[in-house]
N, C-alpha and C positions, 0 to 999 in steps of 0.2 A: 504494500500500500504506500501511496505517496503522501507524505506529510508536508504541508506548507507552513512555514513559520514566519511571522512578521518580524523582521530583524531591523526595522527602521530605527528603533532607539539605539541599537548598537552601531550601525553604519553611519549614524549622524552624531555619535558621541554625546548622547543625552545622559550624562552623569550617572546616578544610581541605577535607573532603569536600563540604560545602555550597558552598564557593567553586568547586570543580571542576565540580559539576553545574550550578550557576548559569551559569557561563561557557560550558560545553559546550552546553547547551540554547539559550542565546541565540545562540551562533555557528551552531548547526545550523539554527535557523529563519531565519537570515539567508542561508543558502545557497539558490541557485536550483535547486530540485529539485521533482519532482512528488509527493514524499512528503507524507503528512498526519501530523501529530503530535498525540498525546494525552498529557497529563501525568497521572501517578498520584501520590497521596500519602495517607498515613494521618493521624490526628489532624486531621481536616479543619477543625474549628472553630478551630484554633490556627495554621493555615497563613497565611503572608504571601506572596501571589502577586505577583511583579514586574509592573509595568505592561505591559511588553513581551510578557508571556505571557497577558494578559487574553483574547485572542482564541482561545486554544487550548482544544480540548475537554478536559474533565477527568473523571477517575474518582477520586472521593474517598471514603475510608473513615473512619468515626468512631473506629475502634479506636485505642487508644494503642499505643505501641511494643511493650510486653511481650505483650499479648494478640494482636497481629497477628503477631509473630514466633512465638509459640506455635502459632497457627493454621497458619502455613506449615510449621513443624516437624512437626506432627501429620499434615498432608496428605502430606508426603513419606514419613513412617513408614508411613502407611496406604495409600500410593500412590493417593490420591484427587485427581483432576484439579481444578485451580483455574482452568481456562481460561474457565469461565463468568463469572468475575469481570471478565474483560477482553474483552467482546464485540466482534467485528469487528476485533480487533487481529491484525496479521500478524506482528509481532515485538515482544517485550518486552525492554527494556534495563534490567537490574537494576544499580542504582548504589549501593545502600544495604547491601551485604553481605547481601542477602536475595533469594533467587530463589524465587518461587512455584512450586508443583508444576504445571508446564505440560506437557501431553502432545501438544497439537495446534499450539500456538503456538511459533514460532521464538523463541529467546532468546539474549541476549548478556549476559554477566556481567562487570562491571568489578571487578577486584581491585586494591586500593590497596597493601596490604602484608600480610605474615603476621607482624606483630610479636607476636601472641598466641602464636605457636610459639617465637619466639626470646627474648622477654622477658615470660613469663607473669606475672611478679610485678608488672608495670606495669599490669595490668588488674584490674578487679573480677572476683570469682569467677564471677558469673552471666554476664557478658559473655564471659569466656574460655571457659567451658564451652559456651556456645551456639555460638561459632565453632568450637570443637573438634568438636562434634557435627555441625555442618552444612556446613562448608566443603567437605569431600570430596564430599558429595552434590551441592552446588551446582555444583562444578567438573565433575562427571560429567554432570549433567543439562543444563548449558548447551551450546548448539550451538557457541558460540565464547566465548573469554575475551579480554578486553582487560586488559593489565597496564600500569600507568602508568610503568613503568621497566623497563630490562633486568634490573635487580636483582630486581624483583618477578617477572618472567617466570622467571628462573632459580630462584627460591625455589619457585614453584608447580610447576615441572617436577620439581625434585629431591625436594620433600617429598610431593607427591601423585601423582607418576608421570604427569602430564598430558603428552601428546604436544605437543612444542613447536610443531608445525604448527597446533595448535588455539589457540595464544596469539599475539596480536598486541600489540606494544608501541605504545602511543599516548601520547605525552607531553602534559602540560598546557601551557598557554601563559601569556603575560603580556599583560594588557589594556593597550591603548595609553595609557590614562590614567596608567599608572605611568611617570613621567618626572620629571626634576628640577623641584621645585615653585618657585613664585615666592616672593620675600621676603614678600609680603603673605599668601600661603597658609601659609607656615611660621609667621609670627607669629600668625595666627589659631589654628592648631593648638596652638602653644606656649601660648597663653593659655587655650584651651578645656580642655586636659588638664594645665595647670600644669607644663609641662616646663621643665627647666633649659636654659641656653645651650649646654652641651656634654654629650653623653651617649652611652653605649654602649647599643645597642638589641637587644632580643630581641622577636620577635613570634610568638605561638603560645599554645596552651592550657597552663595550668599543670598538668602531670601528670608522672609519673616518667620516661616515655620521652624527654621533652625535655631531661633531664639538667641541670636548672637548679641543682641542688646544686653541680655542678662549676663552673657559671658564677659562682655566689656565691663559691666558694672562689677562683677566678681573679681576680675583682674585688677581693676582700679582699687578695690578694697584690699587685695593682696599687697599691692605696692605701697599702700598707706599704713600697713601694719608696722608696729614697732620692730617686730622681728622679720621685716620684709626681706625677701631674697632679692637683693638689688640687681643681680645679674640676669634674673629670669625675664624672658620676653614672651610674647604671645604671637604665635604663628597661625594665621587663618588662611588655609590653603583651599582654593577652589574658585570656580568661575563665578561671575556675577549672574545671579538667576533673574529674579524679578522683584519689584517693589523693595529695592534695597536702599532707597534714598535716605530713609530714617536712620539706618545703621551708619551710613557714612556721615550723616549730620552729627550723630552722637559721637562718632570717632573724632570728628573735627573739634568738638567742644570738650572732649575728655581730657585734653592735655597729655594724651598718651601716644600721640602719633609716632614719636620716636621709639616707643616701646613695643610697637605692634608691626609685624611684618606681614605683607599681603603678597605672596609670590604668585598668586593667580593659579591657573591650571597646572597640575603636576602630572608629568608623563607617567603612565602606568608602571614603567620599569623602575621609576624612582620612588614609588610609594613605600616599598618595604624599608628602604633606608630612611625616608622621611619619618615614618613611624618609629623606627628603631632608635633614632637620635633624640626623640622627644623624651622629656622627663615625665610627662603625663599627657594622656589623650583625654579631651573633654568633649562631650557630645550632649548639649543641653536642650535638644529639640523638644518642641511642644508635642509633636506627633510624628511617628515613623511607622511605615509598613513593616520594616524589618530592621534596618540599622546596620548594614554591612560594615561600615568603617569601625564599629565597635569591635567586631570579631577580628578584622584585619589588624587592628592595633594590638589586640591580645596575642595574636599569632606571632607578632614581631617582638613580644616581650615587653610591651609598654603598659603600665598600669592605667586603668580606665576609670573616669568619673562620668556618669551619664544621668539623664533624666529617669524618673521612675514611672513613666506613663507609657501608654499604648503598647507597642510590641517590645520595648526595650527590656523590661524585666524578664521576659521569656528568652530573649536572645543573650543577654548578659549573665543571666542566672545569678550565682553568688560570687561571680568573679569581678564585680565592679562595685564601687561606691555609688549609690543611687540617691538622687536628690529631686525633690519636686521642682519642676521647671520654673516656677515663679519664686523660688527661694534663693535669692542672690546670696544671702549670708551663708546658707547651707552649702552652696557651690564654693564659696570662698573657703569655708572651713574644710570641706572635703579635699579640695585641691591642695590646700596648705598641709593637711595631714599626709597626703600622698607624697609631697615634696620633702617633708621633714622626718617622717617616721620610717626608718629603714626596715624595721620588722614588717610593718604593714605593706610596704612596697613589695617585698619579697613574697608575701602571702598572695597579694593580688596578681603578681606576675605568674606564680605557679598555678593559681586557679585559672588565670587567663589562658595559659597554654592548654590546659585540660578542656576548658570550655570551647575554645576555637576548634580543637581537634574533633569535636562532635559534628561539625558541619563541613561536608565535602560536596563539591559539584558533581562527583560521580553519584553520590546518593541522590542529589537533586535530579539528575538525569534519569536514574532508575525509577524514581517515584513519578516523574513526569511521564515516562513511558507506560507505567502502570495505568495512569489516567487515560492515555491514548487508547490503550487496549480495552479498558472498561467501556469507553464511549463507542468504539467501533464494534464492540461485541453486542451492543444493544440493537434490536431490530424494531422498526416501526415506532421509534421513540417520539413522543409528542413534545412540542416546545410551547 
């Protein structure tokens, strides 16, 4: 059977979702199965296809994101089949929060999170309204739903009334390249991105949901403490996402511009060394579907402080210090403890290695294949 996977997030470098799709597809094609894979993506002329995918059959559309999404929305509203766009495909796996209107083709929809329902103010108006208009339809039309955490599964079931038997939790994984980096690797990355000797690290898009304003406030409090670690800096690594103006306004008025490094996008091959060189990794998000950077930092031997909401408790387990996202003082204290308590640091590092080892992309691929098999085995299934 031919499986078509929407790889648009991966070939267009869309942060966390792009990483999930890249790792999933790479792991899937590495499995010993009789399945054939076709990859689909829009914005064809801008796509960056990984070398390991070059042998895969492709379905590529020239349409940019908005026209393509509008086409899918109108097809659902008019109940017009889009099966002809995916000839000879037995199952379509929607990974980009977008499910074409398929009437004859089996479909699986991956849902990362429902942040647009819980924190609508952290989304652009157009993005929020598109998801509000379409998510219910996509969930109904899909033969099966993959949720990337128990938290996401619970949200989908409660907010949209989807039968939990239709939803399978499939966690992401940690690539084996995420491990403590060598001294030479660390020095290379330190030089390339102009990093300080000691730093607190955040990795992710700069957008409201990441709660970076709280991180700035906590860092300010750390620097003002009597026992402040004068040499410590804050590194916020990642692209500018959306609605980031308030964060940069706070940064300009904080008086800490010389204490904060913004290296921008970090190349994938440099991430292990970036994590390894950090004194502590902090992830203060309001809401996460999974929170992959938490596990990547743990796998690199870096202690973690993160929020205690959404999926993060199930991902971090007992391997991180967890704080309510609105508790600036709590983040300040947790970060300070991690920086100054040698015994606690070693405990967190050891727990982190064990926790990260539980999550592999091979396991993700195997569990995803099981969902494919369950869907295609059903005959005459109603949607």
